[in-house]
Structures are given as C-alpha cells and as structure tokens.
N, CA, C and O atoms as CSV, one atom per row, in Angstrom:
chain,resi,resn,atom,element,x,y,z
A,1,MET,N,N,8.511,-0.262,15.104
A,1,MET,CA,C,7.825,0.750,13.823
A,1,MET,C,C,7.980,2.059,14.220
A,1,MET,O,O,8.144,2.552,15.336
A,2,THR,N,N,7.896,2.574,13.033
A,2,THR,CA,C,7.892,4.222,13.519
A,2,THR,C,C,6.601,4.624,13.893
A,2,THR,O,O,5.716,3.909,13.424
A,3,ALA,N,N,6.244,5.524,14.574
A,3,ALA,CA,C,5.542,6.517,14.809
A,3,ALA,C,C,4.514,6.993,13.961
A,3,ALA,O,O,3.459,7.452,14.397
A,4,LYS,N,N,4.815,6.887,12.670
A,4,LYS,CA,C,3.401,7.160,11.608
A,4,LYS,C,C,2.714,5.881,10.974
A,4,LYS,O,O,1.869,5.957,10.082
A,5,ALA,N,N,3.351,4.231,11.751
A,5,ALA,CA,C,3.326,3.100,11.446
A,5,ALA,C,C,1.955,2.837,12.408
A,5,ALA,O,O,0.840,2.419,12.095
A,6,GLN,N,N,2.405,3.177,13.459
A,6,GLN,CA,C,1.354,3.213,15.068
A,6,GLN,C,C,0.112,4.058,14.886
A,6,GLN,O,O,-0.891,3.788,15.547
A,7,ASN,N,N,0.120,5.168,13.942
A,7,ASN,CA,C,-1.328,6.110,13.866
A,7,ASN,C,C,-1.883,5.609,12.669
A,7,ASN,O,O,-1.573,5.716,11.482
A,8,MET,N,N,-3.068,4.853,13.479
A,8,MET,CA,C,-4.039,4.251,11.929
A,8,MET,C,C,-4.697,4.867,12.037
A,8,MET,O,O,-5.559,3.988,12.030
A,9,GLY,N,N,-5.487,6.101,12.210
A,9,GLY,CA,C,-5.966,6.803,11.670
A,9,GLY,C,C,-5.691,7.865,10.470
A,9,GLY,O,O,-6.375,8.391,9.593
A,10,TYR,N,N,-4.284,7.910,10.902
A,10,TYR,CA,C,-3.037,9.140,9.837
A,10,TYR,C,C,-2.903,7.903,8.611
A,10,TYR,O,O,-2.554,8.378,7.530
A,11,LEU,N,N,-3.075,6.727,8.607
A,11,LEU,CA,C,-2.655,6.082,7.507
A,11,LEU,C,C,-4.282,5.403,7.339
A,11,LEU,O,O,-4.285,4.426,6.590
A,12,ALA,N,N,-4.946,5.582,7.622
A,12,ALA,CA,C,-6.291,5.256,7.028
A,12,ALA,C,C,-6.484,6.587,6.002
A,12,ALA,O,O,-6.584,6.633,4.776
A,13,TRP,N,N,-6.490,7.236,6.628
A,13,TRP,CA,C,-6.521,9.122,5.493
A,13,TRP,C,C,-5.445,8.604,4.084
A,13,TRP,O,O,-5.776,8.472,2.906
A,14,GLN,N,N,-4.351,8.428,4.599
A,14,GLN,CA,C,-3.676,8.567,3.401
A,14,GLN,C,C,-3.801,7.058,2.348
A,14,GLN,O,O,-3.225,6.890,1.273
A,15,CYS,N,N,-4.522,6.311,2.894
A,15,CYS,CA,C,-5.108,5.480,1.731
A,15,CYS,C,C,-5.931,6.107,0.845
A,15,CYS,O,O,-5.839,5.779,-0.338
A,16,ARG,N,N,-6.867,7.100,1.233
A,16,ARG,CA,C,-7.550,8.061,0.472
A,16,ARG,C,C,-6.577,8.528,-0.558
A,16,ARG,O,O,-5.397,8.813,-0.355
A,17,ARG,N,N,-7.211,8.569,-1.666
A,17,ARG,CA,C,-6.566,9.058,-3.031
A,17,ARG,C,C,-7.559,9.692,-3.473
A,17,ARG,O,O,-8.702,9.696,-3.016
A,18,GLY,N,N,-6.892,10.586,-4.934
A,18,GLY,CA,C,-7.385,11.154,-5.621
A,18,GLY,C,C,-8.174,10.400,-6.746
A,18,GLY,O,O,-9.361,10.354,-7.069
A,19,ILE,N,N,-6.904,9.772,-7.252
A,19,ILE,CA,C,-7.037,8.752,-8.004
A,19,ILE,C,C,-8.027,7.217,-7.463
A,19,ILE,O,O,-7.466,6.214,-7.023
A,20,LYS,N,N,-9.372,7.326,-7.603
A,20,LYS,CA,C,-10.123,5.989,-7.707
A,20,LYS,C,C,-9.184,4.803,-7.461
A,20,LYS,O,O,-8.758,4.401,-6.379
A,21,GLU,N,N,-8.969,4.360,-8.603
A,21,GLU,CA,C,-8.248,3.219,-8.851
A,21,GLU,C,C,-7.235,2.433,-7.833
A,21,GLU,O,O,-7.102,1.245,-7.540
A,22,VAL,N,N,-6.460,3.867,-7.353
A,22,VAL,CA,C,-5.559,3.532,-6.260
A,22,VAL,C,C,-6.061,3.315,-5.022
A,22,VAL,O,O,-5.510,2.382,-4.439
A,23,GLU,N,N,-7.438,4.192,-4.070
A,23,GLU,CA,C,-7.789,4.057,-3.458
A,23,GLU,C,C,-8.573,2.495,-3.243
A,23,GLU,O,O,-8.834,2.097,-2.107
A,24,VAL,N,N,-8.883,1.739,-4.385
A,24,VAL,CA,C,-9.554,0.839,-4.004
A,24,VAL,C,C,-8.354,-0.049,-3.720
A,24,VAL,O,O,-8.690,-1.182,-3.374
A,25,ILE,N,N,-7.083,0.155,-3.773
A,25,ILE,CA,C,-6.348,-1.169,-3.739
A,25,ILE,C,C,-5.685,-0.914,-2.177
A,25,ILE,O,O,-5.452,-1.735,-1.290
A,26,LEU,N,N,-5.528,0.235,-2.206
A,26,LEU,CA,C,-4.990,0.775,-0.705
A,26,LEU,C,C,-5.357,0.815,0.425
A,26,LEU,O,O,-4.689,0.653,1.447
A,27,LEU,N,N,-7.279,1.203,0.222
A,27,LEU,CA,C,-7.948,1.161,1.348
A,27,LEU,C,C,-8.160,-0.168,1.408
A,27,LEU,O,O,-7.557,-0.476,2.435
A,28,PRO,N,N,-8.726,-1.355,0.876
A,28,PRO,CA,C,-8.832,-2.854,1.194
A,28,PRO,C,C,-7.654,-3.424,1.820
A,28,PRO,O,O,-7.756,-4.353,2.622
A,29,TYR,N,N,-6.541,-2.912,1.492
A,29,TYR,CA,C,-5.664,-4.318,1.868
A,29,TYR,C,C,-4.987,-3.377,3.697
A,29,TYR,O,O,-4.376,-3.994,4.570
A,30,PHE,N,N,-5.290,-2.130,3.760
A,30,PHE,CA,C,-5.002,-1.319,4.934
A,30,PHE,C,C,-5.995,-1.890,6.016
A,30,PHE,O,O,-5.662,-2.140,7.175
A,31,GLU,N,N,-7.325,-2.074,5.465
A,31,GLU,CA,C,-8.692,-2.581,6.412
A,31,GLU,C,C,-8.547,-4.175,6.804
A,31,GLU,O,O,-8.627,-4.624,7.947
A,32,LEU,N,N,-8.315,-4.938,5.588
A,32,LEU,CA,C,-7.929,-6.344,5.785
A,32,LEU,C,C,-6.810,-6.724,5.962
A,32,LEU,O,O,-6.955,-7.721,6.669
A,33,PHE,N,N,-5.471,-6.545,5.732
A,33,PHE,CA,C,-4.326,-7.532,6.349
A,33,PHE,C,C,-3.438,-6.113,6.830
A,33,PHE,O,O,-2.328,-6.539,7.147
A,34,PHE,N,N,-3.463,-4.768,6.995
A,34,PHE,CA,C,-2.216,-4.578,7.514
A,34,PHE,C,C,-2.869,-4.908,9.192
A,34,PHE,O,O,-4.054,-5.057,8.896
A,35,THR,N,N,-2.828,-5.031,10.149
A,35,THR,CA,C,-2.626,-5.009,11.135
A,35,THR,C,C,-2.492,-6.214,12.011
A,35,THR,O,O,-2.422,-6.321,13.235
A,36,ALA,N,N,-2.469,-7.464,10.631
A,36,ALA,CA,C,-2.120,-8.433,10.661
A,36,ALA,C,C,-0.647,-8.372,10.500
A,36,ALA,O,O,0.010,-9.029,11.307
A,37,ALA,N,N,0.074,-7.592,9.459
A,37,ALA,CA,C,0.951,-8.187,8.954
A,37,ALA,C,C,2.218,-7.613,9.816
A,37,ALA,O,O,2.158,-6.685,10.623
A,38,PRO,N,N,3.481,-8.440,9.432
A,38,PRO,CA,C,4.651,-8.229,9.987
A,38,PRO,C,C,5.041,-6.866,10.216
A,38,PRO,O,O,4.544,-6.076,9.413
A,39,ASP,N,N,5.913,-6.295,11.230
A,39,ASP,CA,C,6.461,-5.017,11.083
A,39,ASP,C,C,6.673,-4.868,9.580
A,39,ASP,O,O,5.855,-4.564,8.712
A,40,SER,N,N,8.119,-5.190,9.474
A,40,SER,CA,C,8.589,-5.337,8.242
A,40,SER,C,C,7.771,-4.846,6.927
A,40,SER,O,O,8.321,-4.163,6.064
A,41,GLU,N,N,6.118,-5.335,6.827
A,41,GLU,CA,C,5.448,-5.513,5.906
A,41,GLU,C,C,4.747,-4.038,6.279
A,41,GLU,O,O,4.151,-3.511,5.340
A,42,LYS,N,N,4.756,-3.371,7.459
A,42,LYS,CA,C,3.778,-1.967,7.892
A,42,LYS,C,C,4.775,-1.429,7.250
A,42,LYS,O,O,4.528,-0.566,6.408
A,43,GLN,N,N,5.971,-1.784,7.485
A,43,GLN,CA,C,6.860,-0.316,7.546
A,43,GLN,C,C,6.966,-0.003,6.079
A,43,GLN,O,O,6.854,1.162,5.697
A,44,LEU,N,N,7.185,-1.028,5.209
A,44,LEU,CA,C,6.743,-0.870,3.646
A,44,LEU,C,C,5.609,-0.676,3.159
A,44,LEU,O,O,5.442,-0.367,1.980
A,45,PHE,N,N,4.908,-0.791,3.792
A,45,PHE,CA,C,3.239,0.165,3.320
A,45,PHE,C,C,3.617,1.622,3.362
A,45,PHE,O,O,3.646,2.491,2.491
A,46,VAL,N,N,3.929,1.616,4.794
A,46,VAL,CA,C,4.041,3.426,4.911
A,46,VAL,C,C,4.861,4.071,3.885
A,46,VAL,O,O,4.443,5.001,3.196
A,47,LYS,N,N,6.184,3.502,3.777
A,47,LYS,CA,C,6.844,4.082,2.393
A,47,LYS,C,C,5.751,4.002,1.351
A,47,LYS,O,O,5.446,5.000,0.699
A,48,LEU,N,N,5.252,3.020,1.210
A,48,LEU,CA,C,4.361,3.108,-0.389
A,48,LEU,C,C,3.336,4.647,-0.162
A,48,LEU,O,O,3.299,5.691,-0.815
A,49,LEU,N,N,2.862,4.356,0.615
A,49,LEU,CA,C,1.892,5.535,1.116
A,49,LEU,C,C,2.895,7.163,0.844
A,49,LEU,O,O,2.332,8.228,0.592
A,50,GLU,N,N,3.642,7.090,0.904
A,50,GLU,CA,C,4.739,8.625,0.481
A,50,GLU,C,C,4.707,8.911,-1.260
A,50,GLU,O,O,5.129,9.858,-1.924
A,51,GLU,N,N,3.951,7.536,-1.680
A,51,GLU,CA,C,4.795,7.804,-3.276
A,51,GLU,C,C,3.709,8.414,-3.887
A,51,GLU,O,O,2.558,8.472,-3.453
A,52,GLN,N,N,3.954,8.666,-4.465
A,52,GLN,CA,C,2.424,9.832,-5.825
A,52,GLN,C,C,1.146,9.122,-6.754
A,52,GLN,O,O,1.132,8.155,-7.516
A,53,ASP,N,N,0.361,9.840,-6.420
A,53,ASP,CA,C,-0.903,8.699,-7.085
A,53,ASP,C,C,-0.639,8.091,-8.278
A,53,ASP,O,O,-0.890,6.903,-8.480
A,54,PRO,N,N,0.028,9.090,-9.373
A,54,PRO,CA,C,0.402,8.128,-10.585
A,54,PRO,C,C,1.117,7.245,-10.629
A,54,PRO,O,O,0.807,6.300,-11.354
A,55,ASP,N,N,2.100,7.215,-10.027
A,55,ASP,CA,C,2.869,6.299,-9.806
A,55,ASP,C,C,2.730,4.564,-9.305
A,55,ASP,O,O,3.318,3.542,-9.656
A,56,LEU,N,N,1.651,4.859,-8.326
A,56,LEU,CA,C,0.982,4.194,-7.496
A,56,LEU,C,C,0.105,3.271,-8.781
A,56,LEU,O,O,0.173,2.042,-8.783
A,57,PHE,N,N,-0.626,3.956,-9.736
A,57,PHE,CA,C,-1.314,3.714,-10.637
A,57,PHE,C,C,-0.751,2.416,-11.138
A,57,PHE,O,O,-1.171,1.267,-10.999
A,58,GLU,N,N,0.724,3.075,-12.002
A,58,GLU,CA,C,1.325,2.564,-12.755
A,58,GLU,C,C,1.379,1.144,-12.074
A,58,GLU,O,O,0.810,0.108,-12.418
A,59,TRP,N,N,2.106,1.353,-11.160
A,59,TRP,CA,C,2.620,-0.189,-10.204
A,59,TRP,C,C,1.260,-0.965,-10.443
A,59,TRP,O,O,1.289,-1.925,-11.214
A,60,PHE,N,N,0.099,-0.619,-9.844
A,60,PHE,CA,C,-1.016,-1.236,-9.415
A,60,PHE,C,C,-1.593,-1.924,-10.760
A,60,PHE,O,O,-2.338,-2.895,-10.626
A,61,THR,N,N,-1.315,-1.515,-11.880
A,61,THR,CA,C,-1.691,-1.933,-12.915
A,61,THR,C,C,-0.940,-2.344,-13.798
A,61,THR,O,O,-1.177,-2.291,-15.005
A,62,HIS,N,N,0.131,-2.837,-13.229
A,62,HIS,CA,C,1.416,-3.401,-13.974
A,62,HIS,C,C,1.938,-2.880,-14.743
A,62,HIS,O,O,2.988,-3.488,-14.947
A,63,ARG,N,N,1.827,-1.764,-15.576
A,63,ARG,CA,C,2.250,-0.638,-16.335
A,63,ARG,C,C,4.160,-0.831,-16.174
A,63,ARG,O,O,5.029,-1.290,-16.915
A,64,SER,N,N,4.155,-0.330,-15.077
A,64,SER,CA,C,5.599,-0.342,-14.736
A,64,SER,C,C,5.699,-1.066,-13.587
A,64,SER,O,O,4.679,-1.485,-13.041
A,65,ILE,N,N,7.210,-1.355,-12.968
A,65,ILE,CA,C,7.552,-1.420,-11.623
A,65,ILE,C,C,8.671,-0.323,-11.220
A,65,ILE,O,O,9.449,0.273,-11.965
A,66,PRO,N,N,8.471,-0.212,-9.383
A,66,PRO,CA,C,9.180,0.562,-8.829
A,66,PRO,C,C,10.856,0.221,-8.952
A,66,PRO,O,O,11.236,-0.879,-8.551
A,67,ASP,N,N,11.594,0.943,-9.373
A,67,ASP,CA,C,12.823,0.932,-8.944
A,67,ASP,C,C,13.825,0.470,-7.836
A,67,ASP,O,O,14.942,-0.045,-7.890
A,68,ASP,N,N,12.916,0.888,-6.698
A,68,ASP,CA,C,12.818,0.855,-5.544
A,68,ASP,C,C,12.625,-0.738,-5.008
A,68,ASP,O,O,11.491,-0.972,-4.590
A,69,LYS,N,N,13.484,-1.748,-4.968
A,69,LYS,CA,C,13.189,-3.260,-4.657
A,69,LYS,C,C,12.066,-3.472,-3.467
A,69,LYS,O,O,11.341,-4.467,-3.479
A,70,ASP,N,N,11.970,-2.424,-2.400
A,70,ASP,CA,C,11.317,-2.051,-1.384
A,70,ASP,C,C,9.859,-2.140,-1.820
A,70,ASP,O,O,8.921,-2.873,-1.507
A,71,LEU,N,N,9.999,-1.256,-2.546
A,71,LEU,CA,C,8.223,-0.436,-3.203
A,71,LEU,C,C,7.437,-1.665,-4.337
A,71,LEU,O,O,6.221,-1.852,-4.344
A,72,ALA,N,N,8.358,-2.364,-5.186
A,72,ALA,CA,C,8.117,-3.168,-5.758
A,72,ALA,C,C,7.833,-4.581,-4.661
A,72,ALA,O,O,6.723,-5.105,-4.572
A,73,GLU,N,N,8.607,-4.882,-4.164
A,73,GLU,CA,C,7.770,-6.171,-2.906
A,73,GLU,C,C,6.667,-5.935,-2.290
A,73,GLU,O,O,5.875,-6.820,-1.968
A,74,ILE,N,N,6.475,-4.411,-2.015
A,74,ILE,CA,C,5.134,-4.289,-1.353
A,74,ILE,C,C,3.959,-4.074,-2.484
A,74,ILE,O,O,2.801,-4.328,-2.152
A,75,VAL,N,N,4.126,-3.797,-3.278
A,75,VAL,CA,C,3.140,-3.365,-4.095
A,75,VAL,C,C,3.019,-4.982,-4.619
A,75,VAL,O,O,1.885,-5.309,-4.969
A,76,GLU,N,N,3.727,-5.680,-4.678
A,76,GLU,CA,C,3.179,-7.262,-5.236
A,76,GLU,C,C,2.523,-8.059,-4.152
A,76,GLU,O,O,1.835,-8.996,-4.557
A,77,ILE,N,N,2.597,-7.874,-2.802
A,77,ILE,CA,C,2.562,-8.001,-1.414
A,77,ILE,C,C,1.042,-8.040,-1.375
A,77,ILE,O,O,0.238,-8.934,-1.112
A,78,VAL,N,N,0.919,-6.697,-1.745
A,78,VAL,CA,C,-0.369,-5.712,-2.005
A,78,VAL,C,C,-1.589,-6.235,-2.944
A,78,VAL,O,O,-2.767,-5.880,-2.915
A,79,LEU,N,N,-1.262,-6.721,-3.373
A,79,LEU,CA,C,-1.778,-7.058,-5.082
A,79,LEU,C,C,-1.971,-8.700,-4.836
A,79,LEU,O,O,-3.053,-9.199,-5.146
A,80,GLN,N,N,-0.998,-9.466,-4.322
A,80,GLN,CA,C,-1.027,-10.711,-4.296
A,80,GLN,C,C,-2.204,-11.109,-2.763
A,80,GLN,O,O,-2.892,-12.128,-2.701
A,81,LYS,N,N,-2.171,-10.360,-2.024
A,81,LYS,CA,C,-3.485,-10.305,-0.904
A,81,LYS,C,C,-4.713,-9.794,-1.037
A,81,LYS,O,O,-5.706,-10.088,-0.372
A,82,LEU,N,N,-4.614,-8.930,-2.015
A,82,LEU,CA,C,-6.090,-8.537,-2.383
A,82,LEU,C,C,-6.750,-9.600,-3.127
A,82,LEU,O,O,-7.783,-10.130,-2.720
A,83,ALA,N,N,-5.860,-10.084,-4.781
A,83,ALA,CA,C,-6.179,-11.169,-5.150
A,83,ALA,C,C,-6.701,-12.211,-4.476
A,83,ALA,O,O,-7.678,-12.745,-5.001
A,84,THR,N,N,-6.288,-12.666,-3.394
A,84,THR,CA,C,-6.296,-14.298,-2.550
A,84,THR,C,C,-7.749,-14.383,-1.252
A,84,THR,O,O,-8.006,-15.215,-0.382
A,85,ARG,N,N,-8.743,-12.513,-1.874
A,85,ARG,CA,C,-9.567,-12.189,-0.892
A,85,ARG,C,C,-10.575,-13.228,-1.028
A,85,ARG,O,O,-10.507,-14.127,-1.866
A,86,SER,N,N,-11.294,-13.116,-0.380
A,86,SER,CA,C,-12.785,-14.180,-0.863
A,86,SER,C,C,-13.616,-12.996,-0.801
A,86,SER,O,O,-14.820,-13.073,-1.044
C-alpha cells in the first residue's frame, strides 16, 4: 500500500470537497468502510480522491461513468456499500 493510503488524516482531508454532494459520498465511505477494505480497494479509493469534483459528481449521480475501468469499479463499490448501510 502506498504511503498516501496509510496517512489517514491526509485521506480524511481529501474526502472534504467543494461540492457537498461529493463530500457526502466520500466521507461516509471513508469513515465506515475504508479501514476494513482490502488493500486493492484502498488503492482504488486513493486514486479516486485524485479526481476532480465535477467528474466525481457526474459519476456518483450516474450521469456518466469513468473511462478508466478501475475508477468505474471503485465508484460502484463506494455507491453499493453506502446503499447497503443501515
């Protein structure tokens, strides 16, 4: 796992976004699921955090899908996990 993925404070800060609709997806996923996620999922999430807010908004609202298959995979993982939480 990369050093970035191991710095929890940095990652929590990266979940805070200018577009509130994006933040309300990223932050709960990070707080509820990131720690227990497999390393491969953590790496994909770190990659997702590098993307721009407008793109994330489009992906999280199903208006478009990422061209990158890894990003498409983590978007679906994040949305599915949040949809199943109680």
